[in-house]
PAGUTI-825472 format. One record per atom (N, C-alpha, C): residue in three letters; atom name; x, y, z. Coordinates in Angstrom, 2 decimals. Layout:
{r: ALA a: CA x: X y: Y z: Z}
...
//
This chain:
{r: UNK a: N x: 0.90 y: -1.19 z: -0.03}
{r: UNK a: CA x: -0.01 y: -0.02 z: -0.01}
{r: UNK a: C x: 0.88 y: 1.25 z: -0.08}
{r: UNK a: N x: 0.56 y: 2.17 z: -0.87}
{r: UNK a: CA x: 1.41 y: 3.39 z: -0.94}
{r: UNK a: C x: 0.51 y: 4.66 z: -0.54}
{r: UNK a: N x: 1.01 y: 5.36 z: 0.39}
{r: UNK a: CA x: 0.36 y: 6.58 z: 0.83}
{r: UNK a: C x: 1.16 y: 7.78 z: 0.20}
{r: UNK a: N x: 0.43 y: 8.69 z: -0.41}
{r: UNK a: CA x: 1.15 y: 9.78 z: -1.03}
{r: UNK a: C x: 0.82 y: 11.12 z: -0.57}
{r: UNK a: N x: 1.66 y: 12.04 z: -0.67}
{r: UNK a: CA x: 1.35 y: 13.41 z: -0.31}
{r: UNK a: C x: 0.41 y: 14.02 z: -1.29}
{r: UNK a: N x: -0.85 y: 14.51 z: -0.78}
{r: UNK a: CA x: -1.87 y: 14.86 z: -1.57}
{r: UNK a: C x: -1.47 y: 16.12 z: -2.41}
{r: UNK a: N x: -0.56 y: 17.02 z: -2.04}
{r: UNK a: CA x: -0.08 y: 18.16 z: -2.78}
{r: UNK a: C x: 0.69 y: 17.79 z: -3.96}
{r: UNK a: N x: 1.45 y: 16.72 z: -3.78}
{r: UNK a: CA x: 2.35 y: 16.29 z: -4.92}
{r: UNK a: C x: 1.69 y: 15.25 z: -5.87}
{r: UNK a: N x: 0.73 y: 14.58 z: -5.37}
{r: UNK a: CA x: 0.12 y: 13.53 z: -6.16}
{r: UNK a: C x: -1.39 y: 13.51 z: -5.81}
{r: UNK a: N x: -2.24 y: 13.58 z: -6.74}
{r: UNK a: CA x: -3.65 y: 13.60 z: -6.42}
{r: UNK a: C x: -4.15 y: 12.23 z: -5.83}
{r: UNK a: N x: -3.43 y: 11.15 z: -6.06}
{r: UNK a: CA x: -3.87 y: 9.89 z: -5.45}
{r: UNK a: C x: -3.27 y: 9.72 z: -4.19}
{r: UNK a: N x: -4.05 y: 9.68 z: -3.11}
{r: UNK a: CA x: -3.61 y: 9.54 z: -1.73}
{r: UNK a: C x: -3.24 y: 8.14 z: -1.36}
{r: UNK a: N x: -3.95 y: 7.23 z: -1.85}
{r: UNK a: CA x: -3.64 y: 5.82 z: -1.56}
{r: UNK a: C x: -3.64 y: 5.04 z: -2.90}
{r: UNK a: N x: -2.67 y: 4.31 z: -3.24}
{r: UNK a: CA x: -2.60 y: 3.45 z: -4.42}
{r: UNK a: C x: -2.22 y: 2.11 z: -4.02}
{r: UNK a: N x: -2.93 y: 1.10 z: -4.49}
{r: UNK a: CA x: -2.56 y: -0.25 z: -4.31}
{r: UNK a: C x: -2.77 y: -0.99 z: -5.54}
{r: UNK a: N x: -1.69 y: -1.42 z: -6.13}
{r: UNK a: CA x: -1.68 y: -1.96 z: -7.53}
{r: UNK a: C x: -2.35 y: -0.97 z: -8.44}
{r: UNK a: N x: -3.58 y: -1.26 z: -8.90}
{r: UNK a: CA x: -4.30 y: -0.41 z: -9.83}
{r: UNK a: C x: -5.48 y: 0.26 z: -9.24}
{r: UNK a: N x: -5.69 y: 0.02 z: -8.01}
{r: UNK a: CA x: -6.65 y: 0.70 z: -7.18}
{r: UNK a: C x: -6.31 y: 1.99 z: -6.59}
{r: UNK a: N x: -7.13 y: 3.08 z: -6.78}
{r: UNK a: CA x: -6.73 y: 4.35 z: -6.39}
{r: UNK a: C x: -7.78 y: 5.02 z: -5.48}
{r: UNK a: N x: -7.30 y: 5.85 z: -4.62}
{r: UNK a: CA x: -8.12 y: 6.76 z: -3.76}
{r: UNK a: C x: -7.46 y: 8.15 z: -3.78}
{r: UNK a: N x: -8.26 y: 9.09 z: -4.37}
{r: UNK a: CA x: -7.76 y: 10.43 z: -4.46}
{r: UNK a: C x: -8.15 y: 11.37 z: -3.33}
{r: UNK a: N x: -8.52 y: 10.77 z: -2.30}
{r: UNK a: CA x: -8.93 y: 11.69 z: -1.08}
{r: UNK a: C x: -10.56 y: 11.93 z: -1.15}
{r: UNK a: N x: -11.14 y: 11.79 z: -2.29}
{r: UNK a: CA x: -12.55 y: 11.96 z: -2.40}
{r: UNK a: C x: -13.33 y: 10.74 z: -2.95}
{r: UNK a: N x: -12.73 y: 10.06 z: -3.87}
{r: UNK a: CA x: -13.26 y: 8.95 z: -4.61}
{r: UNK a: C x: -12.40 y: 7.74 z: -4.69}
{r: UNK a: N x: -13.03 y: 6.57 z: -4.63}
{r: UNK a: CA x: -12.38 y: 5.31 z: -4.87}
{r: UNK a: C x: -12.43 y: 5.02 z: -6.26}
{r: UNK a: N x: -11.32 y: 4.69 z: -6.91}
{r: UNK a: CA x: -11.33 y: 4.44 z: -8.47}
{r: UNK a: C x: -10.94 y: 3.00 z: -8.61}
{r: UNK a: N x: -11.88 y: 2.18 z: -9.24}
{r: UNK a: CA x: -11.58 y: 0.87 z: -9.43}
{r: UNK a: C x: -11.68 y: 0.50 z: -10.96}
{r: UNK a: N x: -10.62 y: 0.00 z: -11.61}
{r: UNK a: CA x: -10.69 y: -0.33 z: -13.01}
{r: UNK a: C x: -11.87 y: -1.32 z: -13.40}
{r: UNK a: N x: -12.28 y: -1.21 z: -14.63}
{r: UNK a: CA x: -13.35 y: -2.08 z: -15.10}
{r: UNK a: C x: -13.13 y: -3.50 z: -14.90}
{r: UNK a: N x: -11.91 y: -3.98 z: -15.08}
{r: UNK a: CA x: -11.66 y: -5.33 z: -14.98}
{r: UNK a: C x: -11.76 y: -6.03 z: -13.57}
{r: UNK a: N x: -11.98 y: -5.16 z: -12.57}
{r: UNK a: CA x: -12.22 y: -5.65 z: -11.31}
{r: UNK a: C x: -13.83 y: -5.93 z: -11.00}
{r: UNK a: N x: -14.68 y: -5.64 z: -11.93}
{r: UNK a: CA x: -16.07 y: -5.70 z: -11.72}
{r: UNK a: C x: -16.52 y: -7.17 z: -11.51}
{r: UNK a: N x: -15.97 y: -8.06 z: -12.19}
{r: UNK a: CA x: -16.37 y: -9.52 z: -11.92}
{r: UNK a: C x: -15.94 y: -9.90 z: -10.46}
{r: UNK a: N x: -14.70 y: -9.50 z: -10.14}
{r: UNK a: CA x: -14.30 y: -9.72 z: -8.69}
{r: UNK a: C x: -15.27 y: -9.06 z: -7.71}
{r: UNK a: N x: -15.58 y: -7.87 z: -7.96}
{r: UNK a: CA x: -16.51 y: -7.15 z: -7.05}
{r: UNK a: C x: -17.73 y: -7.96 z: -6.77}
{r: UNK a: N x: -18.32 y: -8.32 z: -7.92}
{r: UNK a: CA x: -19.63 y: -9.11 z: -7.87}
{r: UNK a: C x: -19.40 y: -10.44 z: -7.16}
{r: UNK a: N x: -18.26 y: -11.05 z: -7.19}
{r: UNK a: CA x: -17.95 y: -12.29 z: -6.46}
{r: UNK a: C x: -17.88 y: -11.86 z: -5.04}
{r: UNK a: N x: -17.11 y: -10.75 z: -4.72}
{r: UNK a: CA x: -16.91 y: -10.44 z: -3.31}
{r: UNK a: C x: -18.21 y: -10.13 z: -2.49}
{r: UNK a: N x: -19.16 y: -9.50 z: -3.09}
{r: UNK a: CA x: -20.38 y: -9.12 z: -2.41}
{r: UNK a: C x: -21.49 y: -10.23 z: -2.51}
{r: UNK a: N x: -21.29 y: -11.29 z: -3.18}
{r: UNK a: CA x: -22.34 y: -12.24 z: -3.38}
{r: UNK a: C x: -22.88 y: -12.95 z: -2.04}
{r: UNK a: N x: -22.01 y: -13.04 z: -1.04}
{r: UNK a: CA x: -22.36 y: -13.60 z: 0.27}
{r: UNK a: C x: -22.93 y: -12.57 z: 1.26}
{r: UNK a: N x: -23.05 y: -11.36 z: 0.83}
{r: UNK a: CA x: -23.56 y: -10.38 z: 1.74}
{r: UNK a: C x: -25.21 y: -10.51 z: 1.81}
{r: UNK a: N x: -25.61 y: -10.55 z: 3.02}
{r: UNK a: CA x: -27.14 y: -10.72 z: 3.25}
{r: UNK a: C x: -27.76 y: -9.40 z: 3.74}
{r: UNK a: N x: -28.37 y: -8.74 z: 2.69}
{r: UNK a: CA x: -28.93 y: -7.34 z: 2.97}
{r: UNK a: C x: -30.05 y: -7.41 z: 3.85}
{r: UNK a: N x: -30.80 y: -8.62 z: 3.99}
{r: UNK a: CA x: -31.87 y: -8.76 z: 4.92}
{r: UNK a: C x: -31.50 y: -8.56 z: 6.44}
{r: UNK a: N x: -30.25 y: -8.63 z: 6.72}
{r: UNK a: CA x: -29.75 y: -8.40 z: 8.20}
{r: UNK a: C x: -29.48 y: -6.97 z: 8.43}
{r: UNK a: N x: -29.81 y: -6.08 z: 7.49}
{r: UNK a: CA x: -29.53 y: -4.65 z: 7.72}
{r: UNK a: C x: -30.78 y: -3.87 z: 7.88}
{r: UNK a: N x: -30.54 y: -2.57 z: 8.30}
{r: UNK a: CA x: -31.57 y: -1.68 z: 8.39}
{r: UNK a: C x: -32.03 y: -1.42 z: 7.00}
{r: UNK a: N x: -33.24 y: -0.92 z: 6.89}
{r: UNK a: CA x: -33.86 y: -0.76 z: 5.47}
{r: UNK a: C x: -33.10 y: 0.13 z: 4.67}
{r: UNK a: N x: -32.59 y: 1.31 z: 5.18}
{r: UNK a: CA x: -31.75 y: 2.26 z: 4.36}
{r: UNK a: C x: -30.57 y: 1.61 z: 3.87}
{r: UNK a: N x: -29.83 y: 0.82 z: 4.73}
{r: UNK a: CA x: -28.62 y: 0.09 z: 4.38}
{r: UNK a: C x: -28.84 y: -0.95 z: 3.40}
{r: UNK a: N x: -29.99 y: -1.62 z: 3.49}
{r: UNK a: CA x: -30.40 y: -2.72 z: 2.47}
{r: UNK a: C x: -30.58 y: -1.98 z: 1.19}
{r: UNK a: N x: -31.28 y: -0.81 z: 1.12}
{r: UNK a: CA x: -31.47 y: -0.12 z: -0.15}
{r: UNK a: C x: -30.17 y: 0.28 z: -0.81}
{r: UNK a: N x: -29.17 y: 0.76 z: 0.00}
{r: UNK a: CA x: -27.85 y: 1.06 z: -0.49}
{r: UNK a: C x: -27.20 y: -0.15 z: -1.08}
{r: UNK a: N x: -27.31 y: -1.27 z: -0.45}
{r: UNK a: CA x: -26.65 y: -2.47 z: -0.96}
{r: UNK a: C x: -27.28 y: -2.79 z: -2.35}
{r: UNK a: N x: -28.65 y: -2.81 z: -2.33}
{r: UNK a: CA x: -29.19 y: -3.22 z: -3.65}
{r: UNK a: C x: -28.84 y: -2.13 z: -4.76}
{r: UNK a: N x: -28.77 y: -0.88 z: -4.41}
{r: UNK a: CA x: -28.38 y: 0.08 z: -5.45}
{r: UNK a: C x: -26.95 y: -0.21 z: -5.91}
{r: UNK a: N x: -26.06 y: -0.50 z: -4.98}
{r: UNK a: CA x: -24.67 y: -0.80 z: -5.35}
{r: UNK a: C x: -24.60 y: -2.09 z: -6.20}
{r: UNK a: N x: -25.37 y: -3.20 z: -5.75}
{r: UNK a: CA x: -25.31 y: -4.41 z: -6.44}
{r: UNK a: C x: -25.92 y: -4.27 z: -7.89}
{r: UNK a: N x: -26.99 y: -3.52 z: -7.98}
{r: UNK a: CA x: -27.66 y: -3.30 z: -9.30}
{r: UNK a: C x: -26.63 y: -2.46 z: -10.26}
{r: UNK a: N x: -25.96 y: -1.58 z: -9.55}
{r: UNK a: CA x: -25.00 y: -0.74 z: -10.41}
{r: UNK a: C x: -23.91 y: -1.61 z: -10.96}
{r: UNK a: N x: -23.36 y: -2.58 z: -10.13}
{r: UNK a: CA x: -22.24 y: -3.49 z: -10.64}
{r: UNK a: C x: -22.90 y: -4.37 z: -11.77}
{r: UNK a: N x: -24.11 y: -4.95 z: -11.43}
{r: UNK a: CA x: -24.65 y: -5.87 z: -12.42}
{r: UNK a: C x: -24.97 y: -5.06 z: -13.79}
{r: UNK a: N x: -25.03 y: -3.92 z: -13.73}
{r: UNK a: CA x: -25.31 y: -3.17 z: -14.97}
{r: UNK a: C x: -23.97 y: -2.96 z: -15.75}
{r: UNK a: N x: -22.99 y: -2.48 z: -14.96}
{r: UNK a: CA x: -21.70 y: -2.09 z: -15.63}
{r: UNK a: C x: -20.84 y: -3.27 z: -15.91}
{r: UNK a: N x: -21.20 y: -4.50 z: -15.46}
{r: UNK a: CA x: -20.47 y: -5.76 z: -15.82}
{r: UNK a: C x: -20.73 y: -6.09 z: -17.27}
{r: UNK a: N x: -21.82 y: -5.64 z: -17.90}
{r: UNK a: CA x: -22.13 y: -5.76 z: -19.18}
{r: UNK a: C x: -21.13 y: -5.05 z: -20.11}
{r: UNK a: N x: -20.37 y: -5.75 z: -20.94}
{r: UNK a: CA x: -19.34 y: -5.15 z: -21.74}
{r: UNK a: C x: -19.83 y: -4.04 z: -22.76}
{r: UNK a: N x: -21.21 y: -4.03 z: -23.06}
{r: UNK a: CA x: -21.69 y: -3.05 z: -23.95}
{r: UNK a: C x: -21.92 y: -1.70 z: -23.25}
{r: UNK a: N x: -21.96 y: -1.69 z: -21.99}
{r: UNK a: CA x: -22.10 y: -0.43 z: -21.19}
{r: UNK a: C x: -20.73 y: 0.33 z: -21.21}
{r: UNK a: N x: -20.86 y: 1.57 z: -21.76}
{r: UNK a: CA x: -19.63 y: 2.40 z: -21.89}
{r: UNK a: C x: -19.66 y: 3.62 z: -20.87}
{r: UNK a: N x: -20.81 y: 3.94 z: -20.39}
{r: UNK a: CA x: -20.91 y: 4.98 z: -19.47}
{r: UNK a: C x: -22.24 y: 4.87 z: -18.68}
{r: UNK a: N x: -22.14 y: 5.01 z: -17.36}
{r: UNK a: CA x: -23.43 y: 4.79 z: -16.56}
{r: UNK a: C x: -23.22 y: 5.61 z: -15.28}
{r: UNK a: N x: -24.23 y: 6.37 z: -14.82}
{r: UNK a: CA x: -24.30 y: 7.06 z: -13.57}
{r: UNK a: C x: -25.53 y: 6.53 z: -12.90}
{r: UNK a: N x: -25.30 y: 6.09 z: -11.64}
{r: UNK a: CA x: -26.44 y: 5.53 z: -10.88}
{r: UNK a: C x: -26.44 y: 6.16 z: -9.54}
{r: UNK a: N x: -27.23 y: 7.14 z: -9.22}
{r: UNK a: CA x: -27.20 y: 7.91 z: -8.05}
{r: UNK a: C x: -25.72 y: 8.61 z: -7.92}
{r: UNK a: N x: -24.97 y: 8.24 z: -7.06}
{r: UNK a: CA x: -23.69 y: 8.91 z: -6.87}
{r: UNK a: C x: -22.46 y: 7.97 z: -7.34}
{r: UNK a: N x: -22.84 y: 6.86 z: -7.91}
{r: UNK a: CA x: -21.95 y: 5.84 z: -8.49}
{r: UNK a: C x: -21.75 y: 6.14 z: -9.93}
{r: UNK a: N x: -20.55 y: 6.06 z: -10.40}
{r: UNK a: CA x: -20.24 y: 6.45 z: -11.84}
{r: UNK a: C x: -19.36 y: 5.39 z: -12.43}
{r: UNK a: N x: -19.61 y: 5.15 z: -13.68}
{r: UNK a: CA x: -18.74 y: 4.32 z: -14.55}
{r: UNK a: C x: -18.51 y: 5.07 z: -15.80}
{r: UNK a: N x: -17.22 y: 5.31 z: -16.15}
{r: UNK a: CA x: -16.91 y: 6.08 z: -17.31}
{r: UNK a: C x: -16.41 y: 5.19 z: -18.50}
{r: UNK a: N x: -16.57 y: 3.91 z: -18.38}
{r: UNK a: CA x: -16.16 y: 3.06 z: -19.48}
{r: UNK a: C x: -14.83 y: 2.37 z: -19.14}
{r: UNK a: N x: -14.13 y: 3.03 z: -18.24}
{r: UNK a: CA x: -12.73 y: 2.46 z: -17.85}
{r: UNK a: C x: -12.73 y: 2.20 z: -16.32}
{r: UNK a: N x: -13.38 y: 3.01 z: -15.60}
{r: UNK a: CA x: -13.27 y: 2.93 z: -14.09}
{r: UNK a: C x: -14.61 y: 3.09 z: -13.50}
{r: UNK a: N x: -14.76 y: 2.37 z: -12.32}
{r: UNK a: CA x: -15.90 y: 2.53 z: -11.42}
{r: UNK a: C x: -15.41 y: 3.69 z: -10.49}
{r: UNK a: N x: -16.25 y: 4.73 z: -10.22}
{r: UNK a: CA x: -15.86 y: 5.77 z: -9.36}
{r: UNK a: C x: -16.94 y: 5.75 z: -8.21}
{r: UNK a: N x: -16.34 y: 5.55 z: -6.94}
{r: UNK a: CA x: -17.36 y: 5.42 z: -5.86}
{r: UNK a: C x: -16.82 y: 6.53 z: -4.83}
{r: UNK a: N x: -17.82 y: 7.35 z: -4.38}
{r: UNK a: CA x: -17.43 y: 8.34 z: -3.35}
{r: UNK a: C x: -16.96 y: 7.67 z: -2.09}
{r: UNK a: N x: -16.02 y: 8.32 z: -1.51}
{r: UNK a: CA x: -15.37 y: 7.74 z: -0.28}
{r: UNK a: C x: -16.27 y: 7.51 z: 0.96}
{r: UNK a: N x: -17.46 y: 8.14 z: 0.93}
{r: UNK a: CA x: -18.37 y: 7.96 z: 2.06}
{r: UNK a: C x: -19.14 y: 6.61 z: 1.94}
{r: UNK a: N x: -18.87 y: 5.92 z: 0.82}
{r: UNK a: CA x: -19.36 y: 4.49 z: 0.70}
{r: UNK a: C x: -18.42 y: 3.48 z: 1.37}
{r: UNK a: N x: -17.37 y: 3.92 z: 1.89}
{r: UNK a: CA x: -16.23 y: 3.09 z: 2.32}
{r: UNK a: C x: -16.71 y: 2.03 z: 3.42}
{r: UNK a: N x: -17.46 y: 2.49 z: 4.45}
{r: UNK a: CA x: -17.98 y: 1.64 z: 5.39}
{r: UNK a: C x: -18.91 y: 0.52 z: 4.83}
{r: UNK a: N x: -19.70 y: 1.02 z: 3.95}
{r: UNK a: CA x: -20.63 y: 0.08 z: 3.22}
{r: UNK a: C x: -19.82 y: -1.01 z: 2.43}
{r: UNK a: N x: -18.90 y: -0.54 z: 1.66}
{r: UNK a: CA x: -18.08 y: -1.56 z: 0.89}
{r: UNK a: C x: -17.45 y: -2.64 z: 1.85}
{r: UNK a: N x: -16.87 y: -2.06 z: 2.89}
{r: UNK a: CA x: -16.20 y: -2.95 z: 3.82}
{r: UNK a: C x: -17.16 y: -4.06 z: 4.48}
{r: UNK a: N x: -18.43 y: -3.59 z: 4.70}
{r: UNK a: CA x: -19.52 y: -4.44 z: 5.16}
{r: UNK a: C x: -19.88 y: -5.46 z: 4.09}
{r: UNK a: N x: -20.04 y: -4.89 z: 2.95}
{r: UNK a: CA x: -20.46 y: -5.87 z: 1.79}
{r: UNK a: C x: -19.54 y: -7.12 z: 1.63}
{r: UNK a: N x: -18.24 y: -6.72 z: 1.64}
{r: UNK a: CA x: -17.28 y: -7.91 z: 1.35}
{r: UNK a: C x: -16.84 y: -8.71 z: 2.56}
{r: UNK a: N x: -17.31 y: -8.27 z: 3.81}
{r: UNK a: CA x: -16.74 y: -9.08 z: 4.88}
{r: UNK a: C x: -16.95 y: -10.55 z: 5.03}
{r: UNK a: N x: -17.97 y: -10.99 z: 4.37}
{r: UNK a: CA x: -18.33 y: -12.44 z: 4.45}
{r: UNK a: C x: -17.70 y: -13.25 z: 3.23}
{r: UNK a: N x: -16.82 y: -12.59 z: 2.47}
{r: UNK a: CA x: -16.25 y: -13.40 z: 1.36}
{r: UNK a: C x: -15.08 y: -14.03 z: 1.95}
{r: UNK a: N x: -14.90 y: -15.25 z: 1.55}
{r: UNK a: CA x: -13.81 y: -16.12 z: 1.97}
{r: UNK a: C x: -12.44 y: -15.50 z: 1.42}
{r: UNK a: N x: -11.52 y: -15.03 z: 2.23}
{r: UNK a: CA x: -10.25 y: -14.50 z: 1.78}
{r: UNK a: C x: -9.27 y: -15.49 z: 1.27}
{r: UNK a: N x: -9.65 y: -16.23 z: 0.24}
{r: UNK a: CA x: -8.81 y: -17.25 z: -0.31}
{r: UNK a: C x: -7.91 y: -16.79 z: -1.42}
{r: UNK a: N x: -8.11 y: -15.62 z: -1.96}
{r: UNK a: CA x: -7.44 y: -15.16 z: -3.14}
{r: UNK a: C x: -6.64 y: -13.96 z: -2.89}
{r: UNK a: N x: -5.40 y: -13.85 z: -3.51}
{r: UNK a: CA x: -4.66 y: -12.72 z: -3.35}
{r: UNK a: C x: -5.33 y: -11.44 z: -3.81}
{r: UNK a: N x: -6.14 y: -11.41 z: -4.80}
{r: UNK a: CA x: -6.76 y: -10.26 z: -5.26}
{r: UNK a: C x: -7.77 y: -9.73 z: -4.19}
{r: UNK a: N x: -8.44 y: -10.65 z: -3.62}
{r: UNK a: CA x: -9.40 y: -10.21 z: -2.60}
{r: UNK a: C x: -8.67 y: -9.58 z: -1.43}
{r: UNK a: N x: -7.58 y: -10.18 z: -0.98}
{r: UNK a: CA x: -6.88 y: -9.69 z: 0.16}
{r: UNK a: C x: -6.35 y: -8.22 z: -0.20}
{r: UNK a: N x: -5.82 y: -8.01 z: -1.44}
{r: UNK a: CA x: -5.31 y: -6.71 z: -1.88}
{r: UNK a: C x: -6.51 y: -5.76 z: -1.93}
{r: UNK a: N x: -7.68 y: -6.20 z: -2.38}
{r: UNK a: CA x: -8.73 y: -5.21 z: -2.38}
{r: UNK a: C x: -9.27 y: -4.89 z: -0.95}
{r: UNK a: N x: -9.40 y: -6.00 z: -0.14}
{r: UNK a: CA x: -9.87 y: -5.68 z: 1.22}
{r: UNK a: C x: -8.81 y: -4.70 z: 1.97}
{r: UNK a: N x: -7.57 y: -4.98 z: 1.91}
{r: UNK a: CA x: -6.54 y: -4.22 z: 2.46}
{r: UNK a: C x: -6.65 y: -2.72 z: 1.96}
{r: UNK a: N x: -6.90 y: -2.58 z: 0.73}
{r: UNK a: CA x: -7.00 y: -1.21 z: 0.08}
{r: UNK a: C x: -8.19 y: -0.58 z: 0.79}
{r: UNK a: N x: -9.26 y: -1.17 z: 0.86}
{r: UNK a: CA x: -10.54 y: -0.56 z: 1.42}
{r: UNK a: C x: -10.20 y: -0.33 z: 2.89}
{r: UNK a: N x: -9.50 y: -1.04 z: 3.69}
{r: UNK a: CA x: -9.23 y: -0.86 z: 5.08}
{r: UNK a: C x: -8.27 y: 0.40 z: 5.09}
{r: UNK a: N x: -7.38 y: 0.54 z: 4.16}
{r: UNK a: CA x: -6.54 y: 1.78 z: 4.19}
{r: UNK a: C x: -7.31 y: 2.99 z: 3.93}
{r: UNK a: N x: -8.26 y: 2.99 z: 3.01}
{r: UNK a: CA x: -9.10 y: 4.15 z: 2.78}
{r: UNK a: C x: -9.97 y: 4.38 z: 3.93}
{r: UNK a: N x: -10.56 y: 3.32 z: 4.56}
{r: UNK a: CA x: -11.30 y: 3.55 z: 5.78}
{r: UNK a: C x: -10.51 y: 4.14 z: 6.97}
{r: UNK a: N x: -9.27 y: 3.73 z: 7.10}
{r: UNK a: CA x: -8.40 y: 4.29 z: 8.10}
{r: UNK a: C x: -8.17 y: 5.77 z: 7.86}
{r: UNK a: N x: -7.83 y: 6.07 z: 6.64}
{r: UNK a: CA x: -7.61 y: 7.41 z: 6.16}
{r: UNK a: C x: -8.81 y: 8.38 z: 6.40}
{r: UNK a: N x: -9.95 y: 7.95 z: 6.18}
{r: UNK a: CA x: -11.19 y: 8.65 z: 6.40}
{r: UNK a: C x: -11.50 y: 8.76 z: 7.98}
{r: UNK a: N x: -11.20 y: 7.87 z: 8.62}
{r: UNK a: CA x: -11.40 y: 7.73 z: 10.11}
{r: UNK a: C x: -10.46 y: 8.67 z: 10.85}
{r: UNK a: N x: -9.30 y: 9.11 z: 10.17}
{r: UNK a: CA x: -8.49 y: 10.01 z: 10.80}
{r: UNK a: C x: -8.91 y: 11.48 z: 10.61}
{r: UNK a: N x: -10.12 y: 11.69 z: 10.04}
{r: UNK a: CA x: -10.57 y: 12.93 z: 9.82}
{r: UNK a: C x: -10.29 y: 13.62 z: 8.52}
{r: UNK a: N x: -9.69 y: 12.82 z: 7.61}
{r: UNK a: CA x: -9.40 y: 13.37 z: 6.31}
{r: UNK a: C x: -10.57 y: 13.43 z: 5.42}
//
């Protein structure tokens, strides 16, 4: 995990090809299948109604942009520009919750989870 000086580099946290610029989490398109896999074990029925709606919104967003014919899509505050998924950083706690039930058996998942934890730590420090 690399932490960068915001004034010198707009990407505050970079892990492999995952980026956090201090405001948004930027995830390349080729991670979409992985994300769908990571959230599949999340049970929204165990959440408050508003949190359940957020999960369904996020899941539907991913299921839309996984289609290779989709080249641009905005769904509420989630964006896909054809190359990257852009998620506002205030979603970080939700994302960590969505993936927590995934079995950490793959290196890619561990990299993604650790990246999210780093973003979460950065935000929890008041940044």
